[in-house]
N, C-alpha and C positions, 0 to 999 in steps of 0.2 A: 571276971568279965568273960562272957561266953564268946568263943570264936565260932563263926558260922562254918557249916560243913561245906565241902566242895560243891555238893548239889545245890545248896542255897546260893552260893556265890554265882554258879552258872545260871541259875534261874533269874537272879537279879540282873546280870549282864544281858540276858536275853530280853528281859522286859524293859530295861533302861539302857538302850544302845548309846545314848548320848552322855551317860554318867558312868564311865567305865575306867576312870583313872584309879590308882590305888587310894588316893585321897577320897574320891567319891564313894568307893566301896567301904572304906573305913568309917566314913560319916554315916552311911546308910545303916551299918550294923553297930554303931556306937562304939567303935574300937578306938582306944586312946593309949598313949604312953607306950610301954614296953610290949603291949599286945600287938602293936603294929608289926613287930618282928615276926610273930607267928603268922599274921596275915600275909606278909611278904613271902614266907616259906611256902604257904599253901598256893599262892598265885604262881610261884616258880614251879611247883609240882604240876599244877594244871597245865602250865606252858610246856613242861617237859613231856607230859602225857599226851600232848597234842590237842587238848580240849580248848586251850586259849592260845592266842598269838599276841605277843606284845607289839604294839604299834605306837611309836613315839613313847609316851608315858601312860598309855591306856592299854587295856586288855580287851580282846574280843574273840568270839567263837570263829575259828578259821573256816567253818562251813557256812558262815553268814557274812554278808557285806556290811561295812561300816555305814552309818547313816548318810555320810557324804562321800561320794566316790567319783573317780574319773571314769567316764564311760565313752564308748565309741558307738556312734549310730550305725546300725547294720542295714537299715532300710525299712520299707513298709511292707505289710502283708497284703493279702488280696482284699481285705476290708479297709485298707488305707491307714491302719494303725501303725504308729512309728515305734520301732524297737531298737534296743541297744544292748551291748555286752559290756561287762566290767573289764577294765584293762589290768586289774590286779585281782586274781582269784587264786587262793591257796588251799581251798578245800579239796577233799577227796571226792566229793560228789560232783556230778556234772555241772558245768558252768551255768549259773542261773540266767534265765531270760528276763529282760527288763522292758516293761512298757513305758514309753515316754508320754506323759500327759502334757501337751503344750497349752500355754495360755495364749490369749489373743494378742498380747503384747510381745510374745517371744519371737525372735528371728526365725526365718525358715531354716530348717535343719535337713541335711541330706546325708546320704551314705558316706561314711568316712569321717564325718565331723566328730570332733572330740568335745565333750562337755563335762562340766562339773555339775553333778546332779545330787539332789536331796532325795534319799530313798525311803520308801515305806514298804515293809514286808507284807505280802499278800498271801492268803491261803485260799484254796479251792478254785484256783485259776490255772491256766496253762503257763502263765508267767509268774515268777516268784516275787518280783518287786515292781513297784511303780515309781517313776522318777519325775521330779519337777526340775526344770532347768534353773540352775543358779547363774551360770555364764558359759558361753562358748569359749573354748580355749584353743581353737585352731583346727584346721583340717589335718595338717601334717605334724606329727610329734617332733619335738626337738631331737636332733640326732647328734651323735658324737663319734669321732673316729679316734681310736686310741689303742694302747697296748694293754692287753688283759693280764692282770696279776692275780693269781689264785690265792684265796684266803680260806680259813676254816669255815667261814659263813657263806662262801660263794666266791666272790672276787671283787676286785676294783678295776676300774678302767682309767688309765693315765692318758689324758688327751694328747694327741700329737701336735696340736696347735700350741706354739710356744707362747701365745698370749693368753692361754687358758690354763691356769694353775690348779683349778678345782677338779678333784677326782670324782668319779661316779661309782656308786655302790651297786653291785649285782648280787642279788640273792641266789641261793644255790639252785633254785628251780628255774632261773632265768639265764643260766650260764650258756646254754645252747651248745654244749660240747667244746667250748673254747678251752685251749690249753695255755698254760702259763707262758707269757712272752709273745703270744700270738697277736697279730694285728686284727682288730675286730671293729665292726660298726655296730653301734647300739642306739636304742631310742629310749627316751625317758618314759617311765611307766607310771610315775606318780610324783607327789611332792617330796621334799627332802625327808630323808629318814634320820636315824640317829647320826650324831656327829655332823649334822647339817649337810650331808652329802645327798645329791639327787639320786634317785633310784633309776636303774636302767635294766633293760634286758638285751642280750646279744641277739642281733638279727642277721648278721652275716660274719663269717670268718674269712679273713683275707690273707692269711699265711704269715710268713716271716717278715717283720717290718724292716729288717736289716738287709733283706735281699735287694740287690741293685735295681731290679725292675719293679720293685714296689714303690719307688720314690714318686713317680708320676701318678701311680694308682692311688696313693694317699691323697694327693692334691685333687684328683678327679672326684673321689668320694667325699672329701672334706668340703669341697665347694659345691657339691650337688650337680656336677656336670653330667648330663645323660650320656652314657658311653655304650649303650646297646640300642639297636633299632627294633621297634615293635615289628611283629610278623607282617602286619598289613603294609607297613612302609617298605619292607624288603620285597614283598610281593609286587607292589607297584613299580619299584625300581627295576626288578628283574624282568618285568613285562615290557619295559620301554624298548623302542626300536629306533635305529638311527633316523634322524630327520631327513625327509626327502628334499630335493631342490625346490620343487613347487614354484611359488612366486618369488623366491629369494633371488637377489642379484648374484650372479655367478662370478665370484672373484677367485676361483681356484687357480687361475693362471698367474696371479700376482705372487711374488716370492716372499710371502709372510714368514717370519721366524718367531719362535718363542725364546726368550732369554730369562732364565730363572737360576736359583741356587742349584748347585750340582746334585743336591739330595732332594730336590723338589718332588712332591708327590702328585701334584696336579699342575696343569698349565691352562690358566683361564684367560691369558691375554697374549696376543701376537701383534707384531708391528712390522712396518716397512715404510721407507721414505724414498723420495726422489726429488730432483730439482723440478721446480714448477716451470712448465713450458708456456705459461701465460705471459705474453710480452708485457702486460701491465704490471707484472710482479717480478721484475728483474732481480735476480739473486735470491728469490724466495724459494720455499720448499713446500712439498705436499707430504703430509704425514698420514699414514693409515694406521688405525688402531682397531683391532678386531677382538671382541670379547665373547666368551662362550655364551651361547643362547640358552641359559638354564631355564628360562620361562617356557621354552618349548616342551620341557619334560616335567617341570614342577608347576602344575596348574592350580589355580586358586580353589580352595575347598577340599583338596585331596589329602590323603593321609601323609603323603610326602610334604605337602605344604605346611600342614599343621606341625609336623615334627621339625621341619626346618625353622619355622618361626619360634617354636619352643626352644630350640638350641641357640638361635640367634646368630651364631657364627661357629666356625671351626676353632678348636683349641690346639695349640702346638706345644709339644714338649720335646726334650732332647731325644727321647727314645720312641715317641709315638705321636700320632695325630688322632684327635677325636673329631671326626669330620661333621660338617653340618648336613651333608648328603651321603647316602650309601655309596659304596665304592663303585657300583655299577654305573653311577652317574659321575661322581667326583673324579674317579680315576679312569673312566672309560668314555662314555658317550659325550660328556660335557668337556672333557679335557682335550685341548688342541694338540693332539699327538702328531708327530711328524708323518707325512705321507698319506694321511687319511682325510677324507672330506669331513668337515665339522660345521654345524650350524652356529652362526654368530650374529651379534649386532655389531656392525662395522661402522667406522666413522672416518670420513675423509676431511682432513683439516688443512687449510691453506695458511701459511705464515709468511711474512715478508722477511727481508734480509736481516732485520733486527729482531726477529723472533716473535713479532706481534701477530696475533691471529687476525686474519682479514676475512675469513669465511669458513664454514664447515657444513657438512650434511651427514645425517645418519641413514643407514640402510640395513635391512634385514638380509643377510647374505650367507653364502656358502664359501668357505675358504679351504685351502689345503696347505698346511705348514710345510715348508721345504726343509726345515731343520729345527731340532730342539737343542738349543745352545745353553751354555752356562756362563755366568758372569766372567769367570776367570779366563776362559778360552777366548771370549770376545775381546776382553781387554788385551790379552796377549796378541791377538790378531791386530788390534788397533796400534799396539806398540811395535809392530813389525815382525812378529813371530807367529804367523797363523799356522794352526795345525791342519791336518788333512781334511777336516770337516769345514773349517772356516776359509781355507785358501780359495776354493771355487766361488765363495760368496763375497769376496772382498769388494769387487768393483760394483756389483749390482745391489748388494745389501748392506754390508758393514760400513763401508766408507760413506754412502749416502745417509745412513742413520746418524753417524757422528757429525756430518755436516749440518743436518737439521738440529741436532742437539746443541752444537756450537751457537747456532742462531738463537735457540731458546734460552741459552745462558745469558745472552744480552738482555732479553726481556726480563729475565729473573733478576738480574742486577738492578734494573730500573725499578722493578716492583718492590724489591727489598723484603722478601719473606724472611722470617727468623732463621738464622743459620747457626743453630746450636752444634757444637762439636763434642759429642759424647761417644767415645769409642764403645762399641758393643762387644761384649765378651762372649766367646763361644765355648760351650762345654763339649769336649770330645769324649765319646764313650767307646769302650771296647765292645766286642761282640757279646760279652757276658753282661753288659750294662754297667760296668764299673767305669769311674771317671779316669781317663788316661791323662788328660791335660786340660788346662783352662787357658785359652789364648784369646787375643784380640781378633775379632772377625774382620776379614779383609773387606775394604770398601774401595771400589774402583769407580772410574767415570762411567763404566757400563751400568753400575747400579743407578747412578744419578741420571743417566740417559733414560732408563725405563721409568724412573720416578717422575721426570719432567713430562714425558709423554702421557703418563697416567694422570697427573695433575691436570694437564691440558684437556684430556678427554673428559675428566670429571667436571671441569668448568663448562665444557660444551654441553654436557647433559643437563646441568642446572639451567643454563641460559635457554636451551631449547624448550624445556618444560615450563619455565617462567613465561616465555613468549607465547606458548600454547595455552597458558592459564590452566595448566594441569596440576593436580595435587601431586606432591612428591615428598620425599624425606631429604632434608638438607643435612649436611655435616656441619655442625655449628661449633665454633671455637671463639668464645667471648674474651674480651681483653681482661687483663689481670685486675684484681680489686685494688683500691688505693692502699689498703692495709698491707697486702703482699708486696706492692711496689715500694712502700716505705721500708719494709724489711730488706728488700733487695738493695735499696739505696744505702742502708746502713752497712750491709755486708760489703758493698762496693767501696764505700768510704773507708771502712776498716782495712781494706786491701790496697788502698791508695788510688782508687778509681772514682769516677764521677758518673752518676746517672742524672741527667738534667731533670729539673722539677719545674712545675708551673706551666706546663704546656700539654696539649692533647697528645697522649702517648701514641707513638707509631713504632712499628717494628724497626725502623731505621735507627731510632734512639737506642733500642736494646742492642742492635747490631754494632753500634759504635762502642758500646761498653764491651761486648764480646771481642771485638777487634782489638781494643786497647789491651785486653788481658791475654790475647793470643800469644803463645810463646813464653809466657811468664810462669812462675811457680803457682800463681793463683788462677791459671786458666781453667783448670777442672772445677775449682770452687765456684768461679763466676758462672760457668756453664751450668753446674748443678743448681746453683741458687736461682738462676734465671728460669731453668726448667721448673723448679718448685714454685716459682711465682705465677706460673701459668695456670689457668683454669682447666678443668677436665673437658675435653671435647665430647660432644654428645649428638644424638640424632633428634631432629625436630621437623614437623611439617611447616614450621614458620622459619623464615630466613633471618638470621641475625649475623650473617657473615662469618668469615674465618680469619681471625686475627693473625694467627701464626703464619698462615700462607699469604697474608695481605691480599685477600680476595673478597669481593663483595658477595659472591654466590658460589657455593660449592656443594656438590652432591656425589656420593660414592656410586660409581657405575662400573668399575673395572674388575671387581672380584666377586661375582655372583655365586661362584662355587663355594666360597667360604664366608660370605657375609649376606645376611638376609636383607639388609638395607639396599644393597646393590640390586637384588632381585626385584624389590619394590620399584626402583628407578627404571629397570628394564621394562617392567609391566607398564609403567607410566608412559614410557617412550612408545611401546607397542600400541597403547590406546591413543596416544596423541597422533600417531602416524596412520592409525587404522590398519594395522598389519595383520590383525587376527582377533580371535575371541579369547585369547589367553592373556589379555592385558590386565590392567588394574580394575578389579571388580568394584561395584558400589559398596559391598560389604568391606572390602579392603580399604576403601577411602574412609569409611566411617571409623575404622579401627586404627587409622594412621597415628593418632595421638597416643593410643595405648601401645601400638607396635613400637613407636619411637622410644617410649619409656622402657619397655621390656627389653629391646635389643641393646639399648644403652647399658642396662643392668647386666645383661649376659656378657657384653663386651668387658665390663669391669670384672665380672666373675672370672672370665678366662685370664685376664691380666693378672689377677691376684693368684690364681692357681699356677700360672706359668712362673710368676715370681717366687712363690713358695717352693716350687719344684727346684728352681735354680738354687735357692738358699739351701735346700736339703742336699743337693748334689755337691755344692761347695763345702758344706759342713762335712760330708762324707769324705771328700778329697782331703780336707784339712785334718781329719781325725787321726791320720797317721803321723801328724807332725806336732803333736802336743809338746809344749816346752820350747819350740823354736821361736825366734824373734823375727818380726816383720816390720817393714816400714809402711806408713799409711798417712791419711789425712783425716782430721775430724770432720765428719759428715753430718752430725746431728748432736744437739744438746737437749738434755731432759733433766728433770728434777732428780732422777734416780741414777744418772750417769751420762756417759759420753759415747756416741756411736762413732766408730772408726771404719773407713773404707780402706781395705788393704790394697796396696799397689799391685801386688803380683796377681791376685785372683779377682779383685773387685768385690770380694766378700765383705759384708758389713758385720762387724762384731761390736759387742757392748763392753765398755770398761765401767764396771759398777762404781758408784760414788765412793765406796770404801777403799777402792784401789787408786784414787786420784792423789792422795797425799796425806800428810799428817795434820791437816787443818780442816776446819769446816768451810764448805763452799756455799755461797748464796747463789740461787738461780735467779738471774735477771731476765724476766720474760721479754721486756722491751728490747733489749740488745741481744737476746738469745745467747747469753754467755753465763759462765760460772765464775764467781769472784771469790778468791780466798779471803777468809775473815781476818787472818793474821798478816799475811804477806801482801794482800792485794793482787795476787797472781790472777790473771784473766785467762780463762780457757774459752776459745771461740772457734767458730767454723773455719775450716781451711788450714788450721795449724798442723805443721808436720809433727808426727809422733813416731816413736818406736814402741812396739808393744810385744808382749809375749803371749803366745796362744795358751790359754788355761784350759779351755774345754771346747769341744765341737761335737754337737749332738745331731747325728744324721737323721734321726726320726723326727725331730722338731725343726731342724735347720738352725738352731741357736748356736752362736759362737760367742764365747766369753774370753775377754782379754785382760791382761794386766799391763798397766802403763809403766814403761821403762824411762822414756825421755820425752820432753815436750820442747819443740823448737831447738833440739840439740842439747838441752839442759836436763841432767838426770833428775828424776822426780823421786823423792823419798816416799815410799809407800806407807800407808797407815796399817795398823794391825787389825783393822776390821772392827765394826761396831763402835763401842766406846772404851776400848781397851787402852793399853799403854800407848802413848803417842797420839791418841785420837781425842781431840778436844771435844768437850760436850757442847750441846746446843747453846748454852748460855753465852758463849763467846759471840755467836751470831747475834743474839739479843743485845749484847753490850755494844757491838759495832753498829747495830741499827739505831739504838738510842743516841749514840754519838752523832750519827748522820742526821737523824731527825732534829737534834739540838742545833746543828749547824744550819739546817734549813730554816728553823724558826728565827735564828739570829739574822740571817740574810733577809727574811721576810719583813722583820721589824725595821731594818735599816731602809728598806725600799718604801715603807709607808710614810 
């Protein structure tokens, strides 16, 4: 049997680009049996010599593209012809130019679009191939953030996302200079290669993933949060000038103060209160709330506006802020700094002695804050120990603020908003960015005072715009679904509490449950379970109310420096009051639905990034304590194991199923429990456990635990898998058959 020469094989592959597997080549030349070994040797030699490249189980000329390739549209030329470039090119010659031939039924394609195209080689033209669209595969390639591991063939990327176990393969010419162990960002370049791994190329190197200050950077890149401003945005921000008084109401003589966290980077709200001198409102109060007039500087249609909408909101991490607006605005012109005049939208609110709002009015004003205070010092002043800053402000500012707050708490008690009690943990970092401690964040009445004032201001904004029949964005929080309420009832019942059924759910019903659990060992479980039963709040141009706050209409107005939704509400107020030409534009009104969806998504993106960052910091903090035992509570149940929230740090860790004991556990989805097949042991939410820290991975934020005891009883651990002491799955099957048999007997008796 004659074996073809190398030249004959190369000629066949060139003429038959769709029939290039070893089987196709053997069939073409009539090669059978042991002769296939010689063919395999020749193909290997051609591959080693660089004449062929193995792709999956086929061979092709590296200086030619395969008949089906992933392409990126580069744009049109002066004649209007559409061109593309290959995303995988391994030849030594210059990257070929590809003319895209569109059909009438094809979707419109633009620069940057990625397509899967069928190629035909062309000669005698300036372009080397013509392509027909098979399908569009998206404008942006899939990206991954991970740790680069060098191999002989190039490298692998191990994703930092703990939910993504699939590695990515990087060929040697796509390494981009990355070093072993370096944090990199890569994008997919084509379909899965050998071993079923997606192929990627390194597009940016981000340094040492274990460096403390890389933690938030990982989350920023992983979630696609824009963290650099385009040049035209910075140019517009730098050109901004302080707003003149003009037609604004001059409120610079009123003693407004800002009250924020001690490490606040911007101040977008200021307040003041005093007794109402209206004789018709005896015992009432006047509350002033002034909010930074961001609309003065961020005009519709500008680069600043486009970038702010794109970001949707600021993102906050323990070591940095990714702001919605450049620092010239967020940290300077819009920030209500002490002692300088600042443009605001101000609101005067009248409340009666019981904290009920009886009137309000908005004004476009100029204020001058008399002090930038923090929550701790304001609370100390309230408690009788004012510092040198607060002492002069006690009579005119701080005492009247608390008097108005006391009235608002009466109205709040009557309204019954949901009062969840979930302590917030604060990660304290050293100057080097390392975790020094994890502690509970202090929560004072000073926090609640500002929250009540802001909620009231947001209600006023919504009511004013509704009355003006103006378009706006509402903050919507719908009531829980029946399914989630049923799950909450089961959790409450298992803990010895009751959530009434068969009535229209109101927040007061949930508050009764929370109050009953307060002070008990189950308090945190009931609070967490209630929180999990809630729907996700979102933005909408339609009003569906705010269940959690027990309010019929609610709109975000008080934080325009860090939320685009608030800027929309500011513009709507400007238009409704005819205060200027920088209000809500007709184009902005048309985009409200899209804007609402977009900024709801960016808000969730930031929440996920912030949570992932916290997980990684906690894992870093715990990584020095492998082998130690911790107390905690079961916070989640899954088929693959149990999640435990540790008491000391609030970190969530996973106890894999193999660590739960020496028997098989059934997962009961209805009751959200695990039930032992042999002993009937029930593992459920809220149970006290002692666990041993087995692993803490700072790069992914993953924490693995071993179960030591459950509700004070020592648990005998399994050996993992189906080894000694680990029963096989048939025990579960046997138990299920027995249970089904009992059900059938009961059913027959009832008939």
